[in-house]
PyMOL Python script that loads the backbone (N, CA, C, O; Angstrom):
from pymol import cmd

cmd.read_pdbstr("""\
ATOM      1  N   UNK A   1      27.599   5.425  29.973  1.00  0.00           N
ATOM      2  CA  UNK A   1      27.309   5.014  28.610  1.00  0.00           C
ATOM      3  C   UNK A   1      25.859   5.291  28.210  1.00  0.00           C
ATOM      4  O   UNK A   1      25.637   5.741  27.086  1.00  0.00           O
ATOM      5  N   UNK A   2      24.858   5.047  29.064  1.00  0.00           N
ATOM      6  CA  UNK A   2      23.475   5.328  28.666  1.00  0.00           C
ATOM      7  C   UNK A   2      23.244   6.795  28.315  1.00  0.00           C
ATOM      8  O   UNK A   2      22.378   7.095  27.493  1.00  0.00           O
ATOM      9  N   UNK A   3      23.991   7.709  28.914  1.00  0.00           N
ATOM     10  CA  UNK A   3      23.841   9.120  28.615  1.00  0.00           C
ATOM     11  C   UNK A   3      24.201   9.407  27.160  1.00  0.00           C
ATOM     12  O   UNK A   3      23.538  10.216  26.512  1.00  0.00           O
ATOM     13  N   UNK A   4      25.226   8.764  26.644  1.00  0.00           N
ATOM     14  CA  UNK A   4      25.645   8.959  25.263  1.00  0.00           C
ATOM     15  C   UNK A   4      24.561   8.505  24.286  1.00  0.00           C
ATOM     16  O   UNK A   4      24.312   9.170  23.280  1.00  0.00           O
ATOM     17  N   UNK A   5      23.920   7.380  24.579  1.00  0.00           N
ATOM     18  CA  UNK A   5      22.845   6.896  23.717  1.00  0.00           C
ATOM     19  C   UNK A   5      21.672   7.857  23.719  1.00  0.00           C
ATOM     20  O   UNK A   5      21.029   8.045  22.687  1.00  0.00           O
ATOM     21  N   UNK A   6      21.385   8.460  24.844  1.00  0.00           N
ATOM     22  CA  UNK A   6      20.285   9.408  24.932  1.00  0.00           C
ATOM     23  C   UNK A   6      20.558  10.629  24.064  1.00  0.00           C
ATOM     24  O   UNK A   6      19.655  11.127  23.392  1.00  0.00           O
ATOM     25  N   UNK A   7      21.788  11.110  24.073  1.00  0.00           N
ATOM     26  CA  UNK A   7      22.145  12.284  23.284  1.00  0.00           C
ATOM     27  C   UNK A   7      22.026  11.982  21.793  1.00  0.00           C
ATOM     28  O   UNK A   7      21.536  12.811  21.026  1.00  0.00           O
ATOM     29  N   UNK A   8      22.474  10.798  21.385  1.00  0.00           N
ATOM     30  CA  UNK A   8      22.389  10.437  19.972  1.00  0.00           C
ATOM     31  C   UNK A   8      20.943  10.297  19.524  1.00  0.00           C
ATOM     32  O   UNK A   8      20.600  10.686  18.407  1.00  0.00           O
ATOM     33  N   UNK A   9      20.100   9.752  20.375  1.00  0.00           N
ATOM     34  CA  UNK A   9      18.697   9.587  20.030  1.00  0.00           C
ATOM     35  C   UNK A   9      17.981  10.934  19.923  1.00  0.00           C
ATOM     36  O   UNK A   9      17.099  11.110  19.082  1.00  0.00           O
ATOM     37  N   UNK A  10      18.357  11.860  20.761  1.00  0.00           N
ATOM     38  CA  UNK A  10      17.688  13.158  20.774  1.00  0.00           C
ATOM     39  C   UNK A  10      17.937  13.913  19.476  1.00  0.00           C
ATOM     40  O   UNK A  10      17.058  14.645  19.023  1.00  0.00           O
ATOM     41  N   UNK A  11      19.089  13.761  18.875  1.00  0.00           N
ATOM     42  CA  UNK A  11      19.407  14.476  17.655  1.00  0.00           C
ATOM     43  C   UNK A  11      18.908  13.770  16.397  1.00  0.00           C
ATOM     44  O   UNK A  11      18.955  14.348  15.311  1.00  0.00           O
ATOM     45  N   UNK A  12      18.433  12.541  16.523  1.00  0.00           N
ATOM     46  CA  UNK A  12      17.987  11.792  15.361  1.00  0.00           C
ATOM     47  C   UNK A  12      16.638  12.322  14.874  1.00  0.00           C
ATOM     48  O   UNK A  12      15.844  12.850  15.652  1.00  0.00           O
ATOM     49  N   UNK A  13      16.398  12.169  13.575  1.00  0.00           N
ATOM     50  CA  UNK A  13      15.119  12.574  12.997  1.00  0.00           C
ATOM     51  C   UNK A  13      14.025  11.629  13.491  1.00  0.00           C
ATOM     52  O   UNK A  13      14.296  10.456  13.748  1.00  0.00           O
ATOM     53  N   UNK A  14      12.806  12.119  13.625  1.00  0.00           N
ATOM     54  CA  UNK A  14      11.721  11.230  14.041  1.00  0.00           C
ATOM     55  C   UNK A  14      11.376  10.249  12.924  1.00  0.00           C
ATOM     56  O   UNK A  14      11.581  10.533  11.744  1.00  0.00           O
ATOM     57  N   UNK A  15      10.854   9.103  13.314  1.00  0.00           N
ATOM     58  CA  UNK A  15      10.474   8.101  12.329  1.00  0.00           C
ATOM     59  C   UNK A  15       9.222   8.557  11.597  1.00  0.00           C
ATOM     60  O   UNK A  15       8.357   9.218  12.171  1.00  0.00           O
ATOM     61  N   UNK A  16       9.136   8.191  10.307  1.00  0.00           N
ATOM     62  CA  UNK A  16       7.938   8.466   9.531  1.00  0.00           C
ATOM     63  C   UNK A  16       6.933   7.359   9.810  1.00  0.00           C
ATOM     64  O   UNK A  16       7.309   6.194   9.947  1.00  0.00           O
ATOM     65  N   UNK A  17       5.657   7.719   9.894  1.00  0.00           N
ATOM     66  CA  UNK A  17       4.629   6.731  10.193  1.00  0.00           C
ATOM     67  C   UNK A  17       4.015   6.194   8.910  1.00  0.00           C
ATOM     68  O   UNK A  17       3.786   6.937   7.955  1.00  0.00           O
ATOM     69  N   UNK A  18       3.755   4.906   8.903  1.00  0.00           N
ATOM     70  CA  UNK A  18       3.084   4.249   7.790  1.00  0.00           C
ATOM     71  C   UNK A  18       1.588   4.309   8.018  1.00  0.00           C
ATOM     72  O   UNK A  18       1.118   4.069   9.130  1.00  0.00           O
ATOM     73  N   UNK A  19       0.831   4.629   6.970  1.00  0.00           N
ATOM     74  CA  UNK A  19      -0.632   4.567   7.054  1.00  0.00           C
ATOM     75  C   UNK A  19      -1.022   3.098   7.013  1.00  0.00           C
ATOM     76  O   UNK A  19      -0.906   2.444   5.977  1.00  0.00           O
ATOM     77  N   UNK A  20      -1.481   2.590   8.136  1.00  0.00           N
ATOM     78  CA  UNK A  20      -1.739   1.164   8.250  1.00  0.00           C
ATOM     79  C   UNK A  20      -2.874   0.708   7.338  1.00  0.00           C
ATOM     80  O   UNK A  20      -2.859  -0.427   6.862  1.00  0.00           O
ATOM     81  N   UNK A  21      -3.851   1.565   7.087  1.00  0.00           N
ATOM     82  CA  UNK A  21      -4.937   1.177   6.180  1.00  0.00           C
ATOM     83  C   UNK A  21      -4.403   0.969   4.771  1.00  0.00           C
ATOM     84  O   UNK A  21      -4.856   0.066   4.067  1.00  0.00           O
ATOM     85  N   UNK A  22      -3.444   1.795   4.350  1.00  0.00           N
ATOM     86  CA  UNK A  22      -2.845   1.631   3.027  1.00  0.00           C
ATOM     87  C   UNK A  22      -1.931   0.411   2.998  1.00  0.00           C
ATOM     88  O   UNK A  22      -1.844  -0.265   1.973  1.00  0.00           O
ATOM     89  N   UNK A  23      -1.254   0.119   4.092  1.00  0.00           N
ATOM     90  CA  UNK A  23      -0.354  -1.025   4.140  1.00  0.00           C
ATOM     91  C   UNK A  23      -1.123  -2.331   3.965  1.00  0.00           C
ATOM     92  O   UNK A  23      -0.577  -3.307   3.450  1.00  0.00           O
ATOM     93  N   UNK A  24      -2.387  -2.357   4.390  1.00  0.00           N
ATOM     94  CA  UNK A  24      -3.203  -3.558   4.237  1.00  0.00           C
ATOM     95  C   UNK A  24      -3.761  -3.693   2.829  1.00  0.00           C
ATOM     96  O   UNK A  24      -4.160  -4.788   2.435  1.00  0.00           O
ATOM     97  N   UNK A  25      -3.801  -2.614   2.065  1.00  0.00           N
ATOM     98  CA  UNK A  25      -4.432  -2.632   0.748  1.00  0.00           C
ATOM     99  C   UNK A  25      -3.464  -2.747  -0.417  1.00  0.00           C
ATOM    100  O   UNK A  25      -3.864  -3.172  -1.501  1.00  0.00           O
ATOM    101  N   UNK A  26      -2.208  -2.383  -0.226  1.00  0.00           N
ATOM    102  CA  UNK A  26      -1.245  -2.349  -1.328  1.00  0.00           C
ATOM    103  C   UNK A  26      -0.031  -3.213  -1.025  1.00  0.00           C
ATOM    104  O   UNK A  26       0.404  -3.324   0.121  1.00  0.00           O
ATOM    105  N   UNK A  27       0.511  -3.829  -2.087  1.00  0.00           N
ATOM    106  CA  UNK A  27       1.757  -4.585  -2.008  1.00  0.00           C
ATOM    107  C   UNK A  27       2.722  -3.982  -3.019  1.00  0.00           C
ATOM    108  O   UNK A  27       2.299  -3.336  -3.977  1.00  0.00           O
ATOM    109  N   UNK A  28       4.007  -4.190  -2.809  1.00  0.00           N
ATOM    110  CA  UNK A  28       5.019  -3.693  -3.738  1.00  0.00           C
ATOM    111  C   UNK A  28       5.491  -4.846  -4.605  1.00  0.00           C
ATOM    112  O   UNK A  28       5.795  -5.926  -4.097  1.00  0.00           O
ATOM    113  N   UNK A  29       5.553  -4.622  -5.918  1.00  0.00           N
ATOM    114  CA  UNK A  29       6.055  -5.638  -6.832  1.00  0.00           C
ATOM    115  C   UNK A  29       7.573  -5.620  -6.815  1.00  0.00           C
ATOM    116  O   UNK A  29       8.185  -4.768  -6.169  1.00  0.00           O
ATOM    117  N   UNK A  30       8.172  -6.551  -7.519  1.00  0.00           N
ATOM    118  CA  UNK A  30       9.620  -6.609  -7.572  1.00  0.00           C
ATOM    119  C   UNK A  30      10.239  -5.407  -8.254  1.00  0.00           C
ATOM    120  O   UNK A  30      11.370  -5.033  -7.943  1.00  0.00           O
ATOM    121  N   UNK A  31       9.515  -4.795  -9.182  1.00  0.00           N
ATOM    122  CA  UNK A  31      10.039  -3.625  -9.897  1.00  0.00           C
ATOM    123  C   UNK A  31       9.731  -2.323  -9.182  1.00  0.00           C
ATOM    124  O   UNK A  31      10.093  -1.252  -9.670  1.00  0.00           O
ATOM    125  N   UNK A  32       9.064  -2.394  -8.021  1.00  0.00           N
ATOM    126  CA  UNK A  32       8.798  -1.191  -7.238  1.00  0.00           C
ATOM    127  C   UNK A  32       7.435  -0.569  -7.473  1.00  0.00           C
ATOM    128  O   UNK A  32       7.125   0.469  -6.889  1.00  0.00           O
ATOM    129  N   UNK A  33       6.611  -1.183  -8.319  1.00  0.00           N
ATOM    130  CA  UNK A  33       5.250  -0.670  -8.540  1.00  0.00           C
ATOM    131  C   UNK A  33       4.337  -1.190  -7.435  1.00  0.00           C
ATOM    132  O   UNK A  33       4.690  -2.118  -6.707  1.00  0.00           O
ATOM    133  N   UNK A  34       3.165  -0.582  -7.320  1.00  0.00           N
ATOM    134  CA  UNK A  34       2.217  -0.967  -6.278  1.00  0.00           C
ATOM    135  C   UNK A  34       1.093  -1.788  -6.887  1.00  0.00           C
ATOM    136  O   UNK A  34       0.534  -1.430  -7.924  1.00  0.00           O
ATOM    137  N   UNK A  35       0.772  -2.897  -6.225  1.00  0.00           N
ATOM    138  CA  UNK A  35      -0.301  -3.782  -6.647  1.00  0.00           C
ATOM    139  C   UNK A  35      -1.505  -3.514  -5.770  1.00  0.00           C
ATOM    140  O   UNK A  35      -1.365  -3.263  -4.573  1.00  0.00           O
ATOM    141  N   UNK A  36      -2.701  -3.565  -6.365  1.00  0.00           N
ATOM    142  CA  UNK A  36      -3.939  -3.315  -5.636  1.00  0.00           C
ATOM    143  C   UNK A  36      -4.986  -4.338  -6.039  1.00  0.00           C
ATOM    144  O   UNK A  36      -4.819  -5.052  -7.028  1.00  0.00           O
ATOM    145  N   UNK A  37      -6.064  -4.407  -5.273  1.00  0.00           N
ATOM    146  CA  UNK A  37      -7.213  -5.247  -5.621  1.00  0.00           C
ATOM    147  C   UNK A  37      -8.194  -4.426  -6.440  1.00  0.00           C
ATOM    148  O   UNK A  37      -8.217  -3.199  -6.348  1.00  0.00           O
ATOM    149  N   UNK A  38      -9.000  -5.104  -7.240  1.00  0.00           N
ATOM    150  CA  UNK A  38     -10.059  -4.416  -7.990  1.00  0.00           C
ATOM    151  C   UNK A  38     -11.317  -4.326  -7.140  1.00  0.00           C
ATOM    152  O   UNK A  38     -11.512  -5.104  -6.206  1.00  0.00           O
ATOM    153  N   UNK A  39     -12.159  -3.372  -7.478  1.00  0.00           N
ATOM    154  CA  UNK A  39     -13.404  -3.185  -6.747  1.00  0.00           C
ATOM    155  C   UNK A  39     -14.531  -4.006  -7.381  1.00  0.00           C
ATOM    156  O   UNK A  39     -14.323  -4.672  -8.396  1.00  0.00           O
ATOM    157  N   UNK A  40     -15.705  -3.957  -6.789  1.00  0.00           N
ATOM    158  CA  UNK A  40     -16.944  -4.567  -7.309  1.00  0.00           C
ATOM    159  C   UNK A  40     -16.967  -6.086  -7.239  1.00  0.00           C
ATOM    160  O   UNK A  40     -17.559  -6.718  -8.114  1.00  0.00           O
ATOM    161  N   UNK A  41     -16.354  -6.695  -6.243  1.00  0.00           N
ATOM    162  CA  UNK A  41     -16.414  -8.150  -6.141  1.00  0.00           C
ATOM    163  C   UNK A  41     -16.837  -8.588  -4.726  1.00  0.00           C
ATOM    164  O   UNK A  41     -16.453  -9.664  -4.268  1.00  0.00           O
ATOM    165  N   UNK A  42     -17.607  -7.771  -4.057  1.00  0.00           N
ATOM    166  CA  UNK A  42     -18.013  -8.079  -2.691  1.00  0.00           C
ATOM    167  C   UNK A  42     -19.462  -8.561  -2.615  1.00  0.00           C
ATOM    168  O   UNK A  42     -19.745  -9.534  -1.917  1.00  0.00           O
ATOM    169  N   UNK A  43     -20.376  -7.907  -3.313  1.00  0.00           N
ATOM    170  CA  UNK A  43     -21.781  -8.294  -3.244  1.00  0.00           C
ATOM    171  C   UNK A  43     -22.442  -7.935  -4.571  1.00  0.00           C
ATOM    172  O   UNK A  43     -21.817  -7.322  -5.437  1.00  0.00           O
ATOM    173  N   UNK A  44     -23.710  -8.318  -4.728  1.00  0.00           N
ATOM    174  CA  UNK A  44     -24.461  -8.159  -5.987  1.00  0.00           C
ATOM    175  C   UNK A  44     -23.691  -8.831  -7.119  1.00  0.00           C
ATOM    176  O   UNK A  44     -23.397  -8.214  -8.143  1.00  0.00           O
ATOM    177  N   UNK A  45     -23.372 -10.096  -6.915  1.00  0.00           N
ATOM    178  CA  UNK A  45     -22.572 -10.827  -7.895  1.00  0.00           C
ATOM    179  C   UNK A  45     -23.426 -11.592  -8.899  1.00  0.00           C
ATOM    180  O   UNK A  45     -22.901 -12.068  -9.906  1.00  0.00           O
ATOM    181  N   UNK A  46     -24.718 -11.722  -8.654  1.00  0.00           N
ATOM    182  CA  UNK A  46     -25.544 -12.547  -9.543  1.00  0.00           C
ATOM    183  C   UNK A  46     -25.707 -11.919 -10.916  1.00  0.00           C
ATOM    184  O   UNK A  46     -25.828 -12.639 -11.908  1.00  0.00           O
ATOM    185  N   UNK A  47     -25.713 -10.607 -10.998  1.00  0.00           N
ATOM    186  CA  UNK A  47     -25.895  -9.960 -12.297  1.00  0.00           C
ATOM    187  C   UNK A  47     -24.577  -9.814 -13.070  1.00  0.00           C
ATOM    188  O   UNK A  47     -24.596  -9.387 -14.224  1.00  0.00           O
ATOM    189  N   UNK A  48     -23.448 -10.152 -12.470  1.00  0.00           N
ATOM    190  CA  UNK A  48     -22.150 -10.048 -13.145  1.00  0.00           C
ATOM    191  C   UNK A  48     -21.794 -11.412 -13.730  1.00  0.00           C
ATOM    192  O   UNK A  48     -21.895 -12.436 -13.054  1.00  0.00           O
ATOM    193  N   UNK A  49     -21.379 -11.413 -14.990  1.00  0.00           N
ATOM    194  CA  UNK A  49     -21.086 -12.698 -15.624  1.00  0.00           C
ATOM    195  C   UNK A  49     -19.747 -13.238 -15.130  1.00  0.00           C
ATOM    196  O   UNK A  49     -18.971 -12.526 -14.493  1.00  0.00           O
ATOM    197  N   UNK A  50     -19.492 -14.504 -15.435  1.00  0.00           N
ATOM    198  CA  UNK A  50     -18.314 -15.201 -14.906  1.00  0.00           C
ATOM    199  C   UNK A  50     -17.027 -14.574 -15.408  1.00  0.00           C
ATOM    200  O   UNK A  50     -16.049 -14.490 -14.664  1.00  0.00           O
ATOM    201  N   UNK A  51     -17.012 -14.134 -16.656  1.00  0.00           N
ATOM    202  CA  UNK A  51     -15.809 -13.517 -17.223  1.00  0.00           C
ATOM    203  C   UNK A  51     -15.454 -12.237 -16.475  1.00  0.00           C
ATOM    204  O   UNK A  51     -14.287 -11.977 -16.181  1.00  0.00           O
ATOM    205  N   UNK A  52     -16.470 -11.450 -16.175  1.00  0.00           N
ATOM    206  CA  UNK A  52     -16.250 -10.195 -15.451  1.00  0.00           C
ATOM    207  C   UNK A  52     -15.758 -10.450 -14.032  1.00  0.00           C
ATOM    208  O   UNK A  52     -14.847  -9.775 -13.553  1.00  0.00           O
ATOM    209  N   UNK A  53     -16.366 -11.433 -13.360  1.00  0.00           N
ATOM    210  CA  UNK A  53     -15.955 -11.743 -11.988  1.00  0.00           C
ATOM    211  C   UNK A  53     -14.535 -12.302 -11.953  1.00  0.00           C
ATOM    212  O   UNK A  53     -13.787 -12.036 -11.013  1.00  0.00           O
ATOM    213  N   UNK A  54     -14.167 -13.065 -12.959  1.00  0.00           N
ATOM    214  CA  UNK A  54     -12.811 -13.600 -13.013  1.00  0.00           C
ATOM    215  C   UNK A  54     -11.787 -12.474 -13.211  1.00  0.00           C
ATOM    216  O   UNK A  54     -10.717 -12.479 -12.602  1.00  0.00           O
ATOM    217  N   UNK A  55     -12.130 -11.525 -14.062  1.00  0.00           N
ATOM    218  CA  UNK A  55     -11.239 -10.393 -14.298  1.00  0.00           C
ATOM    219  C   UNK A  55     -11.128  -9.509 -13.055  1.00  0.00           C
ATOM    220  O   UNK A  55     -10.052  -9.003 -12.738  1.00  0.00           O
ATOM    221  N   UNK A  56     -12.241  -9.332 -12.362  1.00  0.00           N
ATOM    222  CA  UNK A  56     -12.217  -8.522 -11.142  1.00  0.00           C
ATOM    223  C   UNK A  56     -11.424  -9.194 -10.024  1.00  0.00           C
ATOM    224  O   UNK A  56     -10.921  -8.512  -9.130  1.00  0.00           O
ATOM    225  N   UNK A  57     -11.307 -10.505 -10.063  1.00  0.00           N
ATOM    226  CA  UNK A  57     -10.557 -11.221  -9.041  1.00  0.00           C
ATOM    227  C   UNK A  57      -9.055 -11.080  -9.187  1.00  0.00           C
ATOM    228  O   UNK A  57      -8.310 -11.336  -8.241  1.00  0.00           O
ATOM    229  N   UNK A  58      -8.602 -10.674 -10.371  1.00  0.00           N
ATOM    230  CA  UNK A  58      -7.169 -10.499 -10.584  1.00  0.00           C
ATOM    231  C   UNK A  58      -6.734  -9.127 -10.091  1.00  0.00           C
ATOM    232  O   UNK A  58      -7.506  -8.170 -10.146  1.00  0.00           O
ATOM    233  N   UNK A  59      -5.516  -9.030  -9.614  1.00  0.00           N
ATOM    234  CA  UNK A  59      -4.997  -7.762  -9.126  1.00  0.00           C
ATOM    235  C   UNK A  59      -4.701  -6.803 -10.257  1.00  0.00           C
ATOM    236  O   UNK A  59      -4.739  -7.179 -11.428  1.00  0.00           O
ATOM    237  N   UNK A  60      -4.409  -5.578  -9.910  1.00  0.00           N
ATOM    238  CA  UNK A  60      -4.067  -4.546 -10.887  1.00  0.00           C
ATOM    239  C   UNK A  60      -2.924  -3.703 -10.338  1.00  0.00           C
ATOM    240  O   UNK A  60      -2.633  -3.738  -9.142  1.00  0.00           O
ATOM    241  N   UNK A  61      -2.290  -2.959 -11.208  1.00  0.00           N
ATOM    242  CA  UNK A  61      -1.205  -2.060 -10.824  1.00  0.00           C
ATOM    243  C   UNK A  61      -1.788  -0.671 -10.596  1.00  0.00           C
ATOM    244  O   UNK A  61      -2.645  -0.223 -11.358  1.00  0.00           O
ATOM    245  N   UNK A  62      -1.332   0.005  -9.560  1.00  0.00           N
ATOM    246  CA  UNK A  62      -1.792   1.362  -9.273  1.00  0.00           C
ATOM    247  C   UNK A  62      -1.350   2.280 -10.406  1.00  0.00           C
ATOM    248  O   UNK A  62      -0.205   2.214 -10.855  1.00  0.00           O
ATOM    249  N   UNK A  63      -2.254   3.132 -10.864  1.00  0.00           N
ATOM    250  CA  UNK A  63      -1.966   4.066 -11.950  1.00  0.00           C
ATOM    251  C   UNK A  63      -0.879   5.056 -11.538  1.00  0.00           C
ATOM    252  O   UNK A  63      -0.713   5.355 -10.356  1.00  0.00           O
ATOM    253  N   UNK A  64      -0.156   5.551 -12.511  1.00  0.00           N
ATOM    254  CA  UNK A  64       0.930   6.481 -12.229  1.00  0.00           C
ATOM    255  C   UNK A  64       0.478   7.761 -11.551  1.00  0.00           C
ATOM    256  O   UNK A  64       1.221   8.353 -10.768  1.00  0.00           O
ATOM    257  N   UNK A  65      -0.751   8.191 -11.853  1.00  0.00           N
ATOM    258  CA  UNK A  65      -1.278   9.413 -11.238  1.00  0.00           C
ATOM    259  C   UNK A  65      -1.475   9.247  -9.744  1.00  0.00           C
ATOM    260  O   UNK A  65      -1.415  10.226  -9.001  1.00  0.00           O
ATOM    261  N   UNK A  66      -1.712   8.010  -9.287  1.00  0.00           N
ATOM    262  CA  UNK A  66      -1.956   7.758  -7.874  1.00  0.00           C
ATOM    263  C   UNK A  66      -0.755   7.135  -7.161  1.00  0.00           C
ATOM    264  O   UNK A  66      -0.770   6.983  -5.939  1.00  0.00           O
ATOM    265  N   UNK A  67       0.276   6.777  -7.912  1.00  0.00           N
ATOM    266  CA  UNK A  67       1.415   6.092  -7.308  1.00  0.00           C
ATOM    267  C   UNK A  67       2.143   6.977  -6.298  1.00  0.00           C
ATOM    268  O   UNK A  67       2.626   6.479  -5.281  1.00  0.00           O
ATOM    269  N   UNK A  68       2.228   8.261  -6.558  1.00  0.00           N
ATOM    270  CA  UNK A  68       2.893   9.171  -5.625  1.00  0.00           C
ATOM    271  C   UNK A  68       2.183   9.249  -4.290  1.00  0.00           C
ATOM    272  O   UNK A  68       2.822   9.295  -3.239  1.00  0.00           O
ATOM    273  N   UNK A  69       0.856   9.264  -4.331  1.00  0.00           N
ATOM    274  CA  UNK A  69       0.076   9.319  -3.092  1.00  0.00           C
ATOM    275  C   UNK A  69       0.264   8.035  -2.285  1.00  0.00           C
ATOM    276  O   UNK A  69       0.389   8.078  -1.061  1.00  0.00           O
ATOM    277  N   UNK A  70       0.284   6.891  -2.979  1.00  0.00           N
ATOM    278  CA  UNK A  70       0.484   5.623  -2.281  1.00  0.00           C
ATOM    279  C   UNK A  70       1.903   5.573  -1.693  1.00  0.00           C
ATOM    280  O   UNK A  70       2.094   5.071  -0.586  1.00  0.00           O
ATOM    281  N   UNK A  71       2.873   6.078  -2.413  1.00  0.00           N
ATOM    282  CA  UNK A  71       4.261   6.092  -1.939  1.00  0.00           C
ATOM    283  C   UNK A  71       4.392   6.940  -0.668  1.00  0.00           C
ATOM    284  O   UNK A  71       5.138   6.581   0.243  1.00  0.00           O
ATOM    285  N   UNK A  72       3.673   8.053  -0.609  1.00  0.00           N
ATOM    286  CA  UNK A  72       3.715   8.894   0.587  1.00  0.00           C
ATOM    287  C   UNK A  72       3.080   8.185   1.777  1.00  0.00           C
ATOM    288  O   UNK A  72       3.520   8.362   2.913  1.00  0.00           O
ATOM    289  N   UNK A  73       2.053   7.386   1.525  1.00  0.00           N
ATOM    290  CA  UNK A  73       1.384   6.676   2.617  1.00  0.00           C
ATOM    291  C   UNK A  73       2.219   5.502   3.124  1.00  0.00           C
ATOM    292  O   UNK A  73       2.084   5.082   4.274  1.00  0.00           O
ATOM    293  N   UNK A  74       3.092   4.971   2.245  1.00  0.00           N
ATOM    294  CA  UNK A  74       3.930   3.822   2.603  1.00  0.00           C
ATOM    295  C   UNK A  74       5.401   4.208   2.455  1.00  0.00           C
ATOM    296  O   UNK A  74       6.044   3.798   1.489  1.00  0.00           O
ATOM    297  N   UNK A  75       5.944   4.983   3.383  1.00  0.00           N
ATOM    298  CA  UNK A  75       7.307   5.507   3.207  1.00  0.00           C
ATOM    299  C   UNK A  75       8.388   4.436   3.207  1.00  0.00           C
ATOM    300  O   UNK A  75       9.465   4.671   2.661  1.00  0.00           O
ATOM    301  N   UNK A  76       8.146   3.272   3.797  1.00  0.00           N
ATOM    302  CA  UNK A  76       9.189   2.243   3.866  1.00  0.00           C
ATOM    303  C   UNK A  76       8.938   1.095   2.903  1.00  0.00           C
ATOM    304  O   UNK A  76       9.579   0.050   3.017  1.00  0.00           O
ATOM    305  N   UNK A  77       8.017   1.264   1.954  1.00  0.00           N
ATOM    306  CA  UNK A  77       7.726   0.207   0.964  1.00  0.00           C
ATOM    307  C   UNK A  77       8.653   0.312  -0.220  1.00  0.00           C
ATOM    308  O   UNK A  77       8.558  -0.489  -1.151  1.00  0.00           O
TER     309      UNK A  77
END
""", "prot")
cmd.dss("prot")
cmd.show_as("cartoon", "prot")
cmd.util.cbc("prot")
cmd.orient("prot")
């Protein structure tokens, strides 16, 4: 029986690898779009007003021009 499993595995396509750095940065919404964090909220915060920092703290949707690249990096998302 183990020989049969080996033959089936040999003919199977290889698994696609997920880019782990992208997997940590993007989430998938319920509708299939990708959610991302905004930039500019790590340091030099004293010169940014509260309204700007609050807006930067909210997530954003990945633009359509970049969605294909993110989809390729996350094949199982």
